[in-house]
VOBA-1610 file (N, C-alpha, C; in pm, whole numbers, padded with zeros to 5 digits, always signed):
BEGIN
Met-00853+02476-00018Met-00789+02486+00112Met-00811+02337+00173Ile-00717+02306+00235Ile-00740+02164+00311Ile-00781+02202+00454Val-00870+02112+00507Val-00912+02126+00645Val-00839+02026+00722Lys-00834+02043+00857Lys-00758+01968+00943Lys-00812+01833+00954Ser-00945+01820+00941Ser-00998+01680+00950Ser-00957+01586+00831Ser-00918+01653+00712Ser-00876+01587+00599Ser-00748+01514+00629Leu-00663+01592+00691Leu-00528+01537+00723Leu-00531+01423+00823Ser-00623+01444+00928Ser-00640+01339+01028Ser-00698+01220+00957Leu-00778+01230+00849Leu-00836+01111+00780Leu-00716+01036+00714Ile-00624+01109+00666Ile-00510+01029+00604Ile-00418+00958+00717Thr-00410+01030+00822Thr-00336+00982+00931Thr-00412+00853+00982Lys-00535+00868+01003Lys-00613+00751+01044Lys-00614+00618+00957Ala-00606+00654+00817Ala-00597+00541+00729Ala-00463+00480+00742Gly-00355+00552+00770Gly-00230+00498+00784Gly-00209+00415+00914Ile-00267+00471+01013Ile-00270+00392+01155Ile-00348+00260+01135Phe-00469+00267+01083Phe-00542+00143+01052Phe-00470+00051+00968Ser-00402+00092+00868Ser-00332+00005+00778Ser-00211-00060+00854Leu-00133+00007+00944Leu-00039-00063+01023Leu-00102-00162+01115Ile-00222-00124+01177Ile-00280-00226+01273Ile-00316-00355+01182Gly-00380-00333+01067Gly-00408-00448+00986Gly-00302-00532+00943Phe-00184-00459+00914Phe-00056-00525+00876Phe-00012-00621+00997Ala-00015-00563+01111Ala+00024-00644+01234Ala-00060-00759+01261Val-00197-00740+01240Val-00282-00852+01259Val-00262-00960+01160Ile-00237-00923+01025Ile-00210-01020+00915Ile-00073-01085+00947Ala+00025-01011+00994Ala+00148-01078+01032Ala+00147-01179+01136Ala+00071-01157+01244Ala+00048-01249+01340Ala-00027-01366+01310Ala-00135-01338+01240Ala-00208-01459+01170Ala-00138-01559+01085Ser-00065-01488+00997Ser+00005-01569+00903Ser+00129-01629+00957Tyr+00177-01575+01075Tyr+00279-01650+01133Tyr+00231-01777+01210Leu+00110-01761+01268Leu+00052-01870+01334Leu+00008-01969+01228Ile-00038-01947+01117Ile-00084-02034+01014Ile+00034-02086+00935Phe+00121-02015+00899Phe+00226-02063+00804Phe+00371-02058+00878Gly+00389-01972+00955Gly+00526-01951+01022Gly+00594-02067+01088Leu+00486-02143+01166Leu+00521-02262+01241Leu+00548-02373+01163Lys+00504-02377+01037Lys+00514-02493+00943Lys+00639-02468+00847Ser+00625-02346+00784Ser+00720-02312+00674Ser+00754-02166+00691Met+00869-02127+00724Met+00906-01994+00738Met+00925-01919+00601Thr+00948-02012+00494Thr+00950-01942+00352Thr+00809-01895+00319Asn+00709-01965+00348Asn+00568-01908+00328Asn+00537-01782+00394Phe+00576-01794+00529Phe+00553-01676+00603Phe+00626-01550+00552Val+00756-01562+00523Val+00835-01455+00460Val+00775-01405+00332Ser+00724-01503+00255Ser+00660-01458+00118Ser+00546-01380+00156Ile+00447-01413+00244Ile+00320-01334+00264Ile+00359-01203+00322Ile+00451-01210+00422Ile+00484-01071+00481Ile+00557-00984+00381Ser+00627-01044+00287Ser+00696-00958+00174Ser+00598-00892+00097Gly+00497-00962+00045Gly+00402-00911-00035Gly+00306-00791+00043Ala+00278-00828+00164Ala+00207-00734+00250Ala+00289-00607+00266Ala+00418-00622+00308Ala+00498-00504+00331Ala+00519-00422+00199Leu+00547-00477+00089Leu+00558-00416-00023Leu+00428-00318-00066Thr+00312-00370-00043Thr+00202-00295-00057Thr+00176-00175+00037Leu+00232-00222+00158Leu+00216-00112+00262Leu+00313+00004+00246Val+00424-00030+00203Val+00527+00082+00166Val+00479+00174+00060Leu+00420+00104-00050Leu+00355+00184-00156Leu+00255+00260-00116Phe+00165+00210-00029Phe+00053+00286+00018Phe+00091+00413+00103Phe+00191+00387+00190Phe+00245+00504+00270Phe+00303+00596+00184Ala+00377+00558+00072Ala+00435+00661-00031Ala+00323+00736-00089Ser+00206+00672-00114Ser+00090+00747-00162Ser+00032+00838-00078Ile+00025+00794+00052Ile-00036+00880+00154Ile+00044+01009+00178Ser+00182+00986+00176Ser+00273+01101+00192Ser+00258+01203+00068Leu+00243+01148-00046Leu+00214+01243-00160Leu+00085+01316-00159Tyr-00016+01246-00107Tyr-00155+01303-00089Tyr-00145+01415+00007Arg-00070+01390+00120Arg-00067+01494+00226Arg+00001+01614+00165Leu+00089+01601+00065Leu+00162+01710+00008Leu+00064+01772-00081Leu-00011+01707-00163Leu-00103+01761-00269Leu-00243+01818-00208Ala-00267+01791-00089Ala-00409+01820-00046Ala-00409+01978-00041Gly-00508+02025-00106Gly-00535+02167-00112Gly-00486+02231-00241Lys-00409+02150-00309Lys-00345+02212-00444Lys-00456+02212-00550Glu-00429+02288-00667Glu-00542+02277-00767Glu-00531+02156-00847Phe-00632+02118-00901Phe-00654+01987-00964Phe-00556+01945-01070Ser-00503+02045-01157Ser-00420+02011-01263Ser-00268+01971-01212Ile-00246+02024-01103Ile-00107+02003-01043Ile-00119+01855-00967Ala-00232+01848-00890Ala-00250+01716-00817Ala-00262+01603-00906Gly-00343+01620-01014Gly-00358+01515-01120Gly-00233+01465-01183Arg-00146+01568-01209Arg-00015+01516-01285Arg+00059+01430-01171Phe+00065+01463-01043Phe+00150+01398-00941Phe+00076+01250-00922Ile-00045+01253-00922Ile-00124+01123-00904Ile-00078+01017-01008Phe-00091+01079-01135Phe-00045+00993-01243Phe+00097+00953-01237Leu+00195+01040-01195Leu+00334+00991-01189Leu+00340+00894-01061Asn+00257+00912-00969Asn+00267+00822-00848Asn+00225+00687-00900Phe+00119+00685-00991Phe+00078+00547-01039Phe+00181+00473-01112Phe+00246+00554-01198Phe+00352+00486-01284Phe+00479+00462-01199Gly+00514+00529-01113Gly+00625+00512-01016Gly+00605+00377-00934Lys+00469+00359-00883Lys+00440+00232-00829Lys+00442+00115-00919Leu+00414+00130-01043Leu+00414+00029-01142Leu+00548-00011-01160Ile+00639+00077-01185Ile+00798+00054-01208Ile+00858-00008-01099Ile+00829+00035-00970Ile+00888-00020-00846Ile+00833-00164-00833Thr+00704-00187-00839Thr+00648-00321-00827Thr+00712-00415-00927Ala+00725-00372-01057Ala+00780-00464-01158Ala+00915-00501-01120Ala+01003-00400-01078Ala+01144-00430-01047Ala+01146-00532-00931Ile+01065-00511-00820Ile+01068-00598-00709Ile+01014-00731-00744Phe+00914-00753-00829Phe+00870-00879-00876Phe+00984-00947-00948Tyr+01055-00872-01024Tyr+01168-00940-01097Tyr+01280-00984-01006Leu+01309-00905-00913Leu+01408-00950-00809Leu+01366-01059-00734Phe+01235-01068-00704Phe+01194-01184-00612Phe+01183-01305-00711Thr+01173-01298-00831Thr+01174-01423-00914Thr+01317-01471-00909Lys+01418-01398-00885Lys+01550-01449-00887Lys+01589-01502-00748Ile+01509-01455-00637Ile+01543-01515-00508Ile+01474-01643-00483Lys+01542-01739-00447Lys+01493-01876-00429Lys+01420-01892-00298Tyr+01439-01813-00209Tyr+01382-01825-00071Tyr+01233-01793-00058Ile+01194-01706-00160Ile+01046-01654-00158Ile+00965-01759-00243Asn+00855-01787-00181Asn+00755-01860-00261Asn+00656-01766-00342Leu+00672-01757-00450Leu+00625-01665-00554Leu+00469-01667-00547Ile+00407-01790-00531Ile+00257-01792-00526Ile+00205-01726-00397Tyr+00263-01751-00277Tyr+00214-01677-00161Tyr+00249-01528-00179Phe+00345-01501-00222Phe+00398-01345-00241Phe+00300-01275-00333Phe+00253-01335-00454Phe+00181-01275-00541Phe+00034-01264-00489Ile-00027-01375-00421Ile-00150-01361-00382Ile-00145-01259-00253Ser-00065-01253-00165Ser-00060-01155-00059Ser-00058-01015-00110Phe+00028-00987-00222Phe+00037-00875-00282Phe-00100-00834-00350Ala-00157-00916-00420Ala-00279-00891-00485Ala-00392-00856-00377Val-00392-00931-00277Val-00501-00905-00177Val-00478-00767-00111Phe-00348-00740-00055Phe-00334-00612+00002Phe-00349-00501-00094Phe-00301-00517-00218Phe-00311-00413-00307Phe-00454-00374-00333Thr-00541-00465-00347Thr-00676-00443-00358Thr-00734-00373-00234Val-00697-00405-00127Val-00747-00344+00000Val-00704-00194+00011Phe-00569-00168-00014Phe-00519-00042-00008Phe-00564+00056-00125Leu-00584-00012-00238Leu-00637+00073-00357Leu-00780+00115-00308Asn-00872+00033-00261Asn-00995+00075-00210Asn-00997+00178-00102Ile-00896+00174-00012Ile-00878+00288+00081Ile-00851+00408+00017Glu-00751+00407-00081Glu-00719+00529-00153Glu-00841+00582-00216Ile-00908+00506-00291Ile-01026+00548-00376Ile-01131+00621-00282Phe-01170+00543-00186Phe-01288+00580-00112Phe-01265+00684-00002Leu-01146+00666+00061Leu-01105+00774+00159Leu-01026+00900+00127Ile-00945+00873+00038Ile-00852+00980-00005Ile-00897+01065-00121Tyr-00929+01005-00224Tyr-00960+01057-00354Tyr-01093+01141-00324Lys-01193+01069-00287Lys-01334+01139-00270Lys-01330+01248-00159Lys-01272+01228-00058Lys-01290+01302+00068Lys-01204+01427+00066Ile-01077+01413+00001Ile-00978+01512+00015Ile-00945+01579-00115Leu-00896+01507-00209Leu-00846+01567-00338Leu-00942+01644-00409Phe-01068+01577-00429Phe-01166+01634-00507Phe-01283+01703-00441Lys-01242+01754-00319Lys-01353+01820-00239Lys-01365+01964-00297Asn-01487+01994-00319Asn-01510+02133-00368Asn-01511+02250-00255
//
């Protein structure tokens, strides 16, 4: 059974992620946006992609919270491969777009992906899905 505090934990993770995204967007605009709009768009695109994938995961975890492990495990596995396919497709599309600086995009994506993956592992997996 899911407890109300577990759902509020997922909601708090989403809110803090949005706040972090806004702070990074403002900082990267001040650092890169005033000099080169291409670099700013690249950083924000990488961060936005990871934020969208993170919110998709959070939505799935809200649905799976309280389900039995075999069902939740299958959907988590499908979620991982879905994110992989979506990310590969977007990376391919961005290699064809000349306006995006791929170095800034990939670094931004890698940093944000690492942060959001740690949030998923430490906050969501341990506290909600595998709670006895």
